[in-house]
Z-matrix of the N, CA and C atoms (Angstrom, degrees):
N
C 1 1.646
C 2 1.488 1 106.14
N 3 1.318 2 111.33 1 143.97
C 4 1.537 3 117.77 2 179.50
C 5 1.503 4 107.99 3 -104.87
N 6 1.279 5 120.96 4 148.02
C 7 1.382 6 124.41 5 177.75
C 8 1.633 7 111.42 6 -79.68
N 9 1.356 8 112.48 7 101.27
C 10 1.351 9 122.89 8 -175.21
C 11 1.597 10 112.26 9 -126.30
N 12 1.216 11 114.66 10 169.71
C 13 1.492 12 116.05 11 174.01
C 14 1.493 13 111.55 12 -71.72
N 15 1.474 14 116.54 13 -29.72
C 16 1.366 15 122.18 14 179.10
C 17 1.486 16 110.56 15 -71.41
N 18 1.288 17 124.47 16 -34.79
C 19 1.429 18 125.53 17 169.10
C 20 1.470 19 114.09 18 -64.26
N 21 1.365 20 117.45 19 -37.70
C 22 1.480 21 117.00 20 177.41
C 23 1.408 22 113.27 21 -70.16
N 24 1.385 23 120.70 22 -28.80
C 25 1.374 24 123.43 23 177.59
C 26 1.551 25 110.70 24 -72.87
N 27 1.367 26 119.74 25 -33.28
C 28 1.447 27 120.89 26 177.11
C 29 1.531 28 108.62 27 -71.58
N 30 1.317 29 122.58 28 -35.54
C 31 1.353 30 116.31 29 -178.67
C 32 1.586 31 110.28 30 -77.72
N 33 1.360 32 120.96 31 -25.13
C 34 1.502 33 119.91 32 170.94
C 35 1.520 34 110.28 33 -73.46
N 36 1.333 35 119.92 34 -24.08
C 37 1.364 36 120.79 35 174.64
C 38 1.578 37 118.17 36 -67.12
N 39 1.437 38 108.53 37 -28.74
C 40 1.498 39 116.67 38 -179.54
C 41 1.635 40 101.14 39 -76.53
N 42 1.250 41 121.60 40 -30.27
C 43 1.414 42 118.70 41 -179.76
C 44 1.499 43 112.00 42 -74.17
N 45 1.434 44 111.56 43 -32.88
C 46 1.485 45 114.74 44 -176.01
C 47 1.563 46 112.70 45 -71.08
N 48 1.348 47 113.68 46 -20.06
C 49 1.470 48 118.76 47 177.29
C 50 1.553 49 114.78 48 -95.34
N 51 1.269 50 111.08 49 -11.66
C 52 1.563 51 117.69 50 179.89
C 53 1.571 52 109.41 51 -96.36
N 54 1.254 53 108.38 52 175.61
C 55 1.528 54 113.87 53 -175.88
C 56 1.460 55 112.01 54 -82.95
N 57 1.434 56 116.07 55 -6.99
C 58 1.429 57 117.82 56 173.39
C 59 1.516 58 119.47 57 -77.32
N 60 1.170 59 126.90 58 145.00
C 61 1.461 60 129.13 59 177.96
C 62 1.542 61 108.53 60 -102.22
N 63 1.389 62 120.93 61 127.66
C 64 1.415 63 118.32 62 -175.12
C 65 1.510 64 99.89 63 -112.22
N 66 1.407 65 112.48 64 129.82
C 67 1.479 66 126.48 65 174.76
C 68 1.431 67 113.44 66 -123.11
N 69 1.332 68 122.72 67 142.14
C 70 1.415 69 128.15 68 177.13
C 71 1.508 70 105.06 69 -108.03
N 72 1.308 71 120.05 70 112.09
C 73 1.535 72 120.23 71 -176.67
C 74 1.523 73 108.72 72 -138.26
N 75 1.268 74 120.28 73 163.34
C 76 1.523 75 119.66 74 178.89
C 77 1.535 76 102.15 75 -81.25
N 78 1.358 77 112.54 76 159.05
C 79 1.470 78 117.44 77 -177.61
C 80 1.479 79 104.90 78 165.68
N 81 1.410 80 114.48 79 160.42
C 82 1.405 81 118.10 80 178.34
C 83 1.611 82 109.46 81 -114.23
N 84 1.335 83 105.96 82 60.39
C 85 1.459 84 107.41 83 177.77
C 86 1.476 85 117.40 84 -64.99
N 87 1.334 86 125.64 85 146.21
C 88 1.449 87 124.86 86 -177.01
C 89 1.566 88 106.94 87 -64.11
N 90 1.314 89 119.62 88 -44.19
C 91 1.466 90 117.40 89 -175.88
C 92 1.561 91 112.36 90 -100.01
N 93 1.330 92 120.14 91 5.72
C 94 1.452 93 121.14 92 -178.22
C 95 1.454 94 112.67 93 94.56
N 96 1.337 95 116.79 94 -12.19
C 97 1.573 96 117.45 95 179.88
C 98 1.550 97 103.07 96 -146.07
N 99 1.363 98 110.55 97 168.03
C 100 1.455 99 123.28 98 175.74
C 101 1.444 100 106.46 99 -134.85
N 102 1.327 101 120.99 100 137.36
C 103 1.494 102 122.23 101 169.15
C 104 1.417 103 111.79 102 -116.65
N 105 1.350 104 119.97 103 124.93
C 106 1.432 105 124.42 104 175.22
C 107 1.486 106 105.82 105 -98.48
N 108 1.365 107 120.76 106 92.06
C 109 1.391 108 121.25 107 -172.77
C 110 1.491 109 113.58 108 -67.77
N 111 1.291 110 121.15 109 -36.11
C 112 1.500 111 122.66 110 178.83
C 113 1.497 112 114.33 111 -60.44
N 114 1.464 113 118.00 112 -38.65
C 115 1.342 114 120.95 113 175.84
C 116 1.504 115 119.92 114 -98.57
N 117 1.408 116 113.32 115 2.47
C 118 1.419 117 126.43 116 -178.91
C 119 1.512 118 109.63 117 55.06
N 120 1.243 119 120.01 118 54.21
C 121 1.397 120 124.18 119 176.90
C 122 1.504 121 106.95 120 -120.09
N 123 1.417 122 123.07 121 133.52
C 124 1.354 123 132.58 122 167.47
C 125 1.478 124 116.48 123 -112.48
N 126 1.391 125 117.81 124 119.10
C 127 1.425 126 119.85 125 -173.46
C 128 1.550 127 104.27 126 -117.05
N 129 1.268 128 112.93 127 132.78
C 130 1.563 129 127.43 128 176.92
C 131 1.483 130 113.49 129 -116.07
N 132 1.331 131 115.57 130 135.81
C 133 1.383 132 120.49 131 -179.25
C 134 1.637 133 110.89 132 -57.85
N 135 1.314 134 118.13 133 117.06
C 136 1.484 135 118.87 134 -171.40
C 137 1.547 136 113.92 135 -71.11
N 138 1.460 137 115.37 136 -12.73
C 139 1.367 138 120.16 137 -175.72
C 140 1.645 139 109.75 138 -97.33
N 141 1.245 140 115.86 139 6.53
C 142 1.489 141 120.18 140 175.55
C 143 1.531 142 108.20 141 -72.82
N 144 1.321 143 115.49 142 149.27
C 145 1.504 144 117.62 143 177.71
C 146 1.469 145 105.13 144 -76.36
N 147 1.343 146 115.17 145 175.62
C 148 1.458 147 124.09 146 -172.45
C 149 1.567 148 111.56 147 -57.12
N 150 1.450 149 116.56 148 -44.06
C 151 1.392 150 116.48 149 -178.43
C 152 1.535 151 112.32 150 -68.41
N 153 1.279 152 114.79 151 -32.40
C 154 1.485 153 119.64 152 177.98
C 155 1.539 154 113.35 153 -65.28
N 156 1.368 155 115.40 154 -41.38
C 157 1.458 156 115.39 155 174.99
C 158 1.449 157 114.85 156 -67.38
N 159 1.295 158 115.59 157 -34.59
C 160 1.473 159 120.89 158 -179.13
C 161 1.524 160 111.50 159 -64.94
N 162 1.405 161 114.24 160 -44.28
C 163 1.395 162 122.69 161 179.05
C 164 1.577 163 110.34 162 -63.58
N 165 1.315 164 116.50 163 -44.33
C 166 1.460 165 121.12 164 172.27
C 167 1.516 166 113.61 165 -55.57
N 168 1.206 167 117.54 166 -49.73
C 169 1.418 168 118.93 167 179.78
C 170 1.525 169 116.76 168 -66.22
N 171 1.255 170 117.31 169 -35.39
C 172 1.440 171 122.52 170 178.46
C 173 1.694 172 103.41 171 -72.21
N 174 1.254 173 122.09 172 -37.71
C 175 1.441 174 121.74 173 179.07
C 176 1.475 175 109.72 174 -69.67
N 177 1.399 176 116.10 175 -36.69
C 178 1.535 177 116.91 176 176.11
C 179 1.567 178 109.77 177 -62.61
N 180 1.273 179 111.92 178 -48.09
C 181 1.539 180 118.65 179 -177.19
C 182 1.501 181 112.86 180 -58.69
N 183 1.303 182 112.60 181 -34.11
C 184 1.557 183 113.92 182 175.49
C 185 1.481 184 115.80 183 -78.75
N 186 1.329 185 115.28 184 -20.26
C 187 1.542 186 117.33 185 -174.90
C 188 1.608 187 112.12 186 -97.56
N 189 1.200 188 111.11 187 -14.62
C 190 1.540 189 111.83 188 -177.09
C 191 1.572 190 109.33 189 -108.62
N 192 1.370 191 113.56 190 154.98
C 193 1.556 192 119.29 191 174.98
C 194 1.441 193 105.46 192 -95.31
N 195 1.390 194 110.98 193 121.09
C 196 1.498 195 118.01 194 177.24
C 197 1.554 196 104.56 195 -109.86
N 198 1.372 197 110.07 196 149.36
C 199 1.463 198 118.03 197 173.65
C 200 1.513 199 107.51 198 -85.09
N 201 1.313 200 113.98 199 102.55
C 202 1.463 201 118.79 200 -172.68
C 203 1.587 202 114.66 201 -75.90
N 204 1.339 203 113.53 202 -10.84
C 205 1.447 204 121.52 203 177.44
C 206 1.683 205 109.79 204 -67.65
N 207 1.323 206 107.47 205 -27.31
C 208 1.605 207 112.74 206 175.27
C 209 1.513 208 113.06 207 -81.38
N 210 1.269 209 122.77 208 -11.75
C 211 1.446 210 127.80 209 -178.29
C 212 1.512 211 109.92 210 -80.09
N 213 1.296 212 117.39 211 146.28
C 214 1.530 213 119.19 212 165.68
C 215 1.472 214 109.47 213 -63.17
N 216 1.314 215 116.53 214 171.69
C 217 1.516 216 119.23 215 -178.33
C 218 1.561 217 109.39 216 -74.37
N 219 1.328 218 107.34 217 -33.28
C 220 1.685 219 108.92 218 177.88
C 221 1.498 220 108.87 219 -64.12
N 222 1.418 221 117.50 220 -45.06
C 223 1.526 222 116.47 221 -175.25
C 224 1.431 223 111.00 222 -72.65
N 225 1.475 224 118.72 223 -26.67
C 226 1.467 225 122.17 224 179.68
C 227 1.613 226 105.37 225 -67.54
N 228 1.292 227 118.57 226 -44.85
C 229 1.496 228 116.92 227 178.36
C 230 1.459 229 113.45 228 -64.98
N 231 1.336 230 117.06 229 -45.11
C 232 1.511 231 120.14 230 174.43
C 233 1.488 232 112.77 231 -55.60
N 234 1.317 233 119.11 232 -43.62
C 235 1.485 234 121.98 233 -179.99
C 236 1.567 235 111.65 234 -64.57
N 237 1.359 236 118.24 235 -37.30
C 238 1.431 237 121.85 236 173.92
C 239 1.528 238 111.98 237 -63.86
N 240 1.407 239 116.07 238 -42.97
C 241 1.408 240 123.21 239 179.35
C 242 1.616 241 109.49 240 -61.71
N 243 1.328 242 116.93 241 -46.06
C 244 1.360 243 122.50 242 177.77
C 245 1.551 244 112.32 243 -60.27
N 246 1.293 245 120.25 244 -38.82
C 247 1.375 246 127.00 245 -177.49
C 248 1.580 247 115.59 246 -68.46
N 249 1.332 248 109.98 247 -21.81
C 250 1.461 249 121.23 248 -176.04
C 251 1.507 250 114.32 249 -100.67
N 252 1.344 251 116.18 250 -11.57
C 253 1.450 252 118.92 251 -175.14
C 254 1.528 253 111.21 252 -123.30
N 255 1.252 254 116.68 253 160.36
C 256 1.514 255 125.45 254 174.63
C 257 1.498 256 103.75 255 -109.69
N 258 1.382 257 116.90 256 131.00
C 259 1.477 258 122.32 257 172.50
C 260 1.396 259 110.20 258 -75.25
N 261 1.305 260 110.90 259 142.13
C 262 1.464 261 121.03 260 175.80
C 263 1.480 262 111.15 261 -140.57
N 264 1.379 263 114.23 262 148.48
C 265 1.499 264 116.57 263 175.91
C 266 1.484 265 115.00 264 -71.03
């Protein structure tokens, strides 16, 4: 997979169908993002470049439990694909 705006949009689409809320805000997070699991909010540093945002979203998706029954078939397949691969430039 390549780091493109289209890939970022696909990752954001998974969040929009899940119970997690994705927000881009400024902050000095150690890893570039912060997950508030009790409130199901994922916050990514808005000043990150495109590849940084994509890496953060992939890490978040790999670390949280999502209810895949709420996802469309297309997003379910994409999530499975993400969980089985490592992104590289």
